[in-house]
C-alpha positions as CSV (number, residue, x, y, z in Angstrom):
1,M,0.0,0.0,0.0
2,P,1.2,3.6,-0.5
3,S,2.9,5.1,2.5
4,M,0.8,7.5,4.7
5,I,2.9,10.5,5.7
6,R,2.2,12.3,9.0
7,P,2.5,16.1,9.1
8,T,5.4,15.7,11.6
9,S,7.3,13.7,9.0
10,L,6.8,16.2,6.1
11,V,10.4,17.5,6.0
12,L,11.9,14.0,6.0
13,A,9.3,12.8,3.4
14,L,10.4,15.6,1.1
15,I,14.0,14.8,1.5
16,L,13.5,11.1,0.9
17,A,11.2,11.8,-2.1
18,L,13.9,13.9,-3.7
19,S,16.4,11.3,-3.3
20,G,14.1,8.6,-4.8
21,C,13.7,6.7,-1.5
22,A,10.4,5.3,-0.1
23,I,9.2,5.8,3.4
24,S,6.7,4.5,5.9
25,D,5.1,6.2,8.8
26,G,4.9,2.8,10.7
27,S,1.3,2.2,9.8
28,G,2.5,-0.2,7.0
29,P,5.7,-1.2,5.2
30,S,7.7,1.0,2.9
31,T,8.1,0.2,-0.8
32,S,10.4,-2.8,-1.2
33,P,13.8,-2.1,-2.8
34,T,13.0,-4.8,-5.4
35,Q,9.8,-3.0,-6.5
36,G,11.6,0.3,-7.2
37,A,10.2,3.1,-9.4
38,S,8.8,0.7,-11.9
39,N,6.2,-0.7,-9.4
40,F,7.0,-4.2,-10.6
41,K,5.4,-6.7,-8.3
42,I,7.0,-9.9,-7.0
43,V,4.3,-11.8,-5.1
44,G,5.2,-14.9,-3.2
45,Y,2.8,-17.3,-1.6
46,V,3.7,-18.6,1.9
47,T,2.0,-21.5,3.8
48,P,2.3,-22.6,7.4
49,A,4.8,-25.3,6.2
50,A,7.4,-22.7,5.2
51,T,10.6,-22.3,7.3
52,L,10.6,-18.5,7.4
53,S,14.2,-18.1,8.2
54,L,15.0,-19.5,4.8
55,I,13.0,-16.9,2.9
56,D,14.6,-13.7,1.7
57,F,11.7,-11.3,2.2
58,S,13.8,-8.5,0.8
59,Q,13.4,-10.1,-2.7
60,V,9.6,-9.8,-2.8
61,T,7.1,-6.9,-2.8
62,H,4.1,-8.8,-1.6
63,I,3.4,-12.0,0.4
64,N,0.1,-14.0,0.0
65,Y,-0.4,-16.1,3.1
66,A,-2.3,-19.2,2.3
67,F,-5.0,-20.0,3.4
68,L,-7.9,-18.7,5.4
69,L,-10.9,-21.0,4.7
70,P,-14.5,-19.9,4.2
71,R,-17.7,-21.7,5.2
72,K,-21.0,-21.8,3.3
73,N,-22.7,-19.7,6.0
74,G,-20.3,-16.9,5.7
75,T,-18.2,-17.8,8.8
76,L,-14.6,-18.8,8.6
77,R,-12.9,-22.0,9.7
78,P,-10.6,-21.7,12.7
79,F,-7.2,-20.4,11.6
80,G,-4.4,-22.9,12.5
81,A,-1.2,-20.9,12.2
82,P,-1.5,-17.6,14.1
83,R,2.1,-17.4,15.4
84,H,3.5,-18.3,11.9
85,L,1.4,-15.6,10.3
86,Q,2.4,-13.1,12.9
87,R,6.1,-13.9,12.3
88,T,5.6,-13.7,8.6
89,V,4.1,-10.2,8.9
90,E,7.0,-9.1,11.1
91,L,9.6,-10.3,8.7
92,A,7.8,-9.1,5.6
93,H,7.1,-5.7,6.9
94,T,10.7,-5.3,8.2
95,A,11.9,-6.1,4.7
96,G,9.4,-3.6,3.1
97,A,6.9,-6.1,1.7
98,R,3.2,-6.1,2.1
99,V,1.2,-9.1,3.3
100,L,-2.2,-10.2,2.2
101,I,-4.3,-13.1,3.5
102,S,-5.3,-15.5,0.8
103,V,-8.8,-16.9,1.3
104,G,-9.9,-20.2,-0.3
105,G,-7.7,-22.0,-2.6
106,W,-8.3,-25.2,-4.6
107,G,-11.2,-27.3,-3.5
108,W,-13.3,-24.6,-1.8
109,D,-15.7,-23.8,-4.7
110,D,-18.8,-25.1,-3.0
111,E,-18.2,-23.0,0.1
112,F,-17.7,-19.9,-2.1
113,E,-20.7,-20.6,-4.2
114,A,-23.0,-21.0,-1.2
115,M,-21.5,-18.0,0.8
116,A,-21.6,-15.6,-2.1
117,A,-25.2,-16.4,-3.1
118,T,-26.9,-14.1,-0.6
119,E,-26.2,-10.6,0.6
120,K,-26.5,-11.8,4.3
121,T,-23.8,-14.4,4.0
122,R,-21.6,-12.2,1.9
123,A,-21.8,-9.5,4.6
124,R,-21.0,-12.0,7.4
125,F,-18.0,-13.2,5.5
126,I,-16.7,-9.7,4.6
127,G,-17.0,-8.6,8.2
128,L,-15.0,-11.5,9.5
129,V,-12.3,-11.1,6.8
130,V,-11.8,-7.5,7.6
131,E,-11.7,-8.3,11.3
132,F,-9.0,-11.0,10.6
133,M,-7.0,-8.7,8.5
134,N,-7.0,-5.9,11.1
135,S,-6.1,-8.3,13.9
136,Y,-2.9,-9.4,12.1
137,N,-1.9,-6.0,10.8
138,L,-2.3,-7.2,7.2
139,D,-2.2,-5.1,4.0
140,G,-4.8,-6.8,2.0
141,V,-7.0,-9.6,1.0
142,D,-6.5,-12.2,-1.9
143,I,-9.6,-14.1,-2.9
144,D,-8.7,-17.5,-4.4
145,W,-12.1,-18.7,-5.6
146,E,-11.2,-21.5,-8.0
147,Y,-13.4,-20.9,-9.9
148,P,-16.7,-19.1,-10.3
149,N,-18.8,-20.3,-13.2
150,A,-20.6,-18.3,-15.9
151,G,-24.0,-16.9,-15.0
152,T,-25.2,-16.5,-11.5
153,S,-21.9,-17.6,-10.0
154,A,-20.1,-14.9,-12.0
155,Q,-22.6,-12.3,-10.8
156,N,-22.2,-13.4,-7.1
157,F,-18.4,-13.2,-7.5
158,F,-18.6,-9.7,-8.8
159,A,-21.0,-8.8,-5.9
160,L,-18.6,-10.3,-3.4
161,M,-15.6,-8.4,-4.7
162,R,-17.5,-5.1,-5.1
163,E,-18.8,-5.3,-1.5
164,L,-15.5,-6.4,-0.1
165,R,-13.8,-3.5,-1.9
166,Q,-16.2,-1.1,-0.3
167,A,-15.6,-2.6,3.1
168,L,-11.8,-2.4,2.9
169,P,-10.3,0.9,4.0
170,Q,-8.0,2.6,1.5
171,P,-5.3,1.8,0.7
172,V,-5.8,-1.8,1.6
173,L,-5.2,-4.2,-1.3
174,L,-7.7,-6.5,-2.9
175,T,-6.6,-9.1,-5.4
176,T,-7.7,-12.4,-6.8
177,A,-6.2,-15.5,-8.6
178,V,-7.5,-16.6,-12.0
179,I,-6.8,-19.4,-14.5
180,A,-4.2,-19.0,-17.3
181,R,-6.5,-18.5,-20.2
182,A,-9.0,-15.7,-20.0
183,G,-11.1,-17.4,-22.7
184,D,-11.9,-20.2,-20.2
185,A,-12.7,-17.9,-17.4
186,D,-16.3,-16.9,-18.1
187,G,-17.0,-16.6,-14.4
188,I,-14.7,-13.6,-14.2
189,L,-16.7,-10.6,-15.5
190,P,-14.6,-7.7,-16.8
191,E,-16.6,-5.4,-14.4
192,V,-14.6,-7.1,-11.6
193,F,-11.3,-5.6,-12.8
194,D,-12.0,-2.1,-11.5
195,Q,-12.4,-3.5,-7.9
196,L,-9.0,-5.2,-7.9
197,D,-5.5,-3.8,-7.4
198,F,-4.0,-6.7,-9.4
199,V,-4.8,-10.2,-10.6
200,N,-2.6,-13.3,-10.1
201,V,-2.7,-15.4,-13.3
202,M,-2.0,-19.0,-12.5
203,A,0.0,-19.9,-15.7
204,Y,0.8,-23.4,-14.5
205,D,-0.8,-26.8,-14.0
206,D,-1.7,-26.7,-17.7
207,G,-2.5,-30.4,-17.9
208,T,0.3,-31.0,-20.4
209,G,3.7,-32.5,-19.8
210,D,5.4,-29.1,-19.8
211,H,2.7,-27.6,-17.5
212,S,4.1,-24.1,-17.3
213,S,5.8,-23.3,-20.5
214,Y,6.9,-19.9,-21.8
215,T,4.3,-20.2,-24.6
216,L,1.6,-20.6,-21.9
217,A,2.9,-17.5,-20.1
218,E,2.7,-15.5,-23.3
219,S,-0.8,-16.6,-24.2
220,A,-2.0,-16.1,-20.6
221,V,-0.8,-12.5,-20.4
222,R,-2.1,-11.6,-23.8
223,S,-5.5,-13.3,-23.3
224,W,-6.2,-11.3,-20.1
225,I,-5.2,-8.1,-21.9
226,A,-7.5,-9.0,-24.7
227,R,-10.3,-9.5,-22.0
228,G,-9.8,-5.9,-20.9
229,L,-7.5,-6.3,-17.8
230,S,-4.9,-3.6,-17.7
231,P,-1.4,-4.9,-18.2
232,E,-0.1,-3.3,-15.0
233,K,-2.7,-5.3,-13.1
234,I,-1.6,-8.7,-14.5
235,V,0.8,-10.6,-12.3
236,L,2.2,-13.7,-14.1
237,G,2.2,-16.8,-12.0
238,V,5.2,-19.2,-12.1
239,P,5.8,-22.5,-10.3
240,F,8.6,-23.4,-8.0
241,Y,7.6,-27.1,-8.3
242,A,7.4,-29.8,-11.0
243,R,4.7,-31.9,-12.6
244,P,3.5,-34.5,-12.5
245,S,4.9,-35.4,-9.1
246,D,4.6,-31.9,-7.4
247,V,8.2,-32.2,-6.3
248,S,9.9,-28.9,-5.3
249,Y,12.7,-27.2,-7.3
250,R,14.9,-27.6,-4.2
251,K,14.5,-31.3,-4.2
252,L,15.1,-31.6,-7.9
253,L,18.3,-29.6,-7.6
254,A,19.5,-31.6,-4.6
255,Y,18.9,-34.8,-6.6
256,D,20.8,-33.6,-9.7
257,K,22.5,-30.2,-10.1
258,V,21.8,-30.4,-13.9
259,A,18.2,-29.3,-12.9
260,A,19.5,-25.7,-13.1
261,E,20.3,-26.1,-16.7
262,G,16.8,-26.7,-18.1
263,D,13.1,-27.3,-17.5
264,H,12.8,-31.1,-17.3
265,L,14.7,-33.8,-15.4
266,R,14.3,-37.6,-14.7
267,Y,13.7,-37.6,-10.9
268,F,14.1,-41.3,-9.9
269,T,11.9,-43.0,-12.5
270,T,9.7,-40.1,-13.6
271,E,10.3,-37.2,-16.0
272,Q,9.5,-34.0,-14.3
273,F,8.7,-30.6,-15.8
274,Y,9.3,-27.3,-14.1
275,N,10.7,-23.8,-14.7
276,G,14.5,-23.5,-14.4
277,P,16.5,-20.3,-14.0
278,E,16.6,-19.3,-17.7
279,T,12.9,-19.8,-18.2
280,L,12.2,-17.7,-15.2
281,R,14.5,-15.0,-16.5
282,K,12.6,-15.0,-19.8
283,K,9.2,-15.0,-18.0
284,T,10.3,-12.1,-15.7
285,R,11.3,-10.1,-18.8
286,L,7.9,-10.9,-20.4
287,A,6.1,-9.7,-17.3
288,M,8.2,-6.5,-17.2
289,N,7.4,-5.7,-20.8
290,E,3.8,-6.8,-21.0
291,A,2.4,-7.1,-17.5
292,G,2.9,-5.8,-13.9
293,G,4.7,-8.5,-12.0
294,I,5.5,-12.1,-11.2
295,M,3.6,-14.4,-8.7
296,I,5.2,-17.5,-7.2
297,W,3.6,-20.7,-5.9
298,E,5.2,-21.1,-3.5
299,L,8.3,-19.8,-1.7
300,S,9.1,-22.8,0.5
301,Q,9.8,-24.9,-2.6
302,D,12.7,-22.7,-3.6
303,A,16.4,-23.6,-3.4
304,F,18.8,-21.8,-1.2
305,G,21.4,-19.1,-1.6
306,D,22.8,-18.6,-5.1
307,D,20.5,-21.4,-6.3
308,S,17.4,-19.6,-5.4
309,L,14.8,-19.1,-8.1
310,L,13.4,-16.1,-6.3
311,K,16.9,-14.5,-6.5
312,V,16.9,-15.1,-10.3
313,I,13.5,-13.3,-10.6
314,A,14.4,-10.4,-8.3
315,E,17.9,-9.8,-10.0
316,T,16.3,-10.0,-13.4
317,A,13.7,-7.4,-12.4
318,R,16.4,-5.1,-11.0
319,T,18.8,-5.4,-13.9
320,S,16.7,-5.7,-17.0
321,P,16.2,-2.5,-19.0
C-alpha cells in the first residue's frame, strides 16, 4: 500500500522523495527495494509449512499467506497458524513487503458458491475477513475462488468483490487469482477488474507435460489483456515445483545439479517438468514488458542461496532495462 505521511514527517518525506527513496510512517511497510520506481510486483505465496528463516523477504514486494478458509454460511474455519502468520508479517514488513491473507484455494468452490449467493452471508464473510485482516496487521485480501462459473456464479463473485472492496479501508489491497487463459474464465466478469489492485494469473498446471511453458505464459498474459484487464494489473504466476509429481525445485536440484540447466529432469523414474532459471528470466522479462509482475507458488519450494529461483527473478527485475 502507498505510504501514509504524517505532518510531523513532512520534511523527512520531502528529502527522501527527492532522493528517490520510499518511506513509511509505521502504519505499514515502505516500498520494497525490489519494487523500485517501476512498481513491478514480485508476489510470493507462503504457507504454514514454510521455514521463514530460509525466505529472503527483501526479494519480494508482496506475500500472500495461504489459506484462510470460508464456510458456506459466511463464517470462517478456525485459523491454524496464528504465530506463523504473525512472524511472517513481522519479517515481511521489516523487509518492506506487504502481506495479504489468501482466502480459499483449490477445492473450496462449494463454500464460495453458497456463501456468495446471498447478501447476508456475503456481509458476514466480509466482516470476519476485515476483522481478521486488522487483527494481524495485514495489508490486503487475496480471494482464491477457484473458480466461479458463468451466469449466477459470476454475478455473485462480482457482488462479493464489489462489497469487499467497499468494506476495505483505503489503501488496503484487494486481489484475486485466475486461471491462465481468459477465454476459459467466463466466471470472471470484466466489471470485476475495477475492484481489484491486481490479478494473479496462474499460468501453471496446464494439464500437459510441460505444465508451465513460456508459450503458456505469453498466451496467458495476452489473453487477459484482450479480455480488458490492464497490463499493469496482470501478475504472471510461475511454479517453484514440478509436474507430474509436485516435487519442489529444491529437491530436484538436490537430486541432480543439472536441474538448473533446463526445464525437465528424470527424478528417480519419472520425467519432471518445471521452470529452471533461464525460463524464469525470460518470464520475468515478459512480465516486465507486457504485465505488472510475477507471482510464485510457493516460496518454501525454492532452493537456497545462489541457487534460489526467487533471487533469479528479483535480479532480473532489478537489472533488465
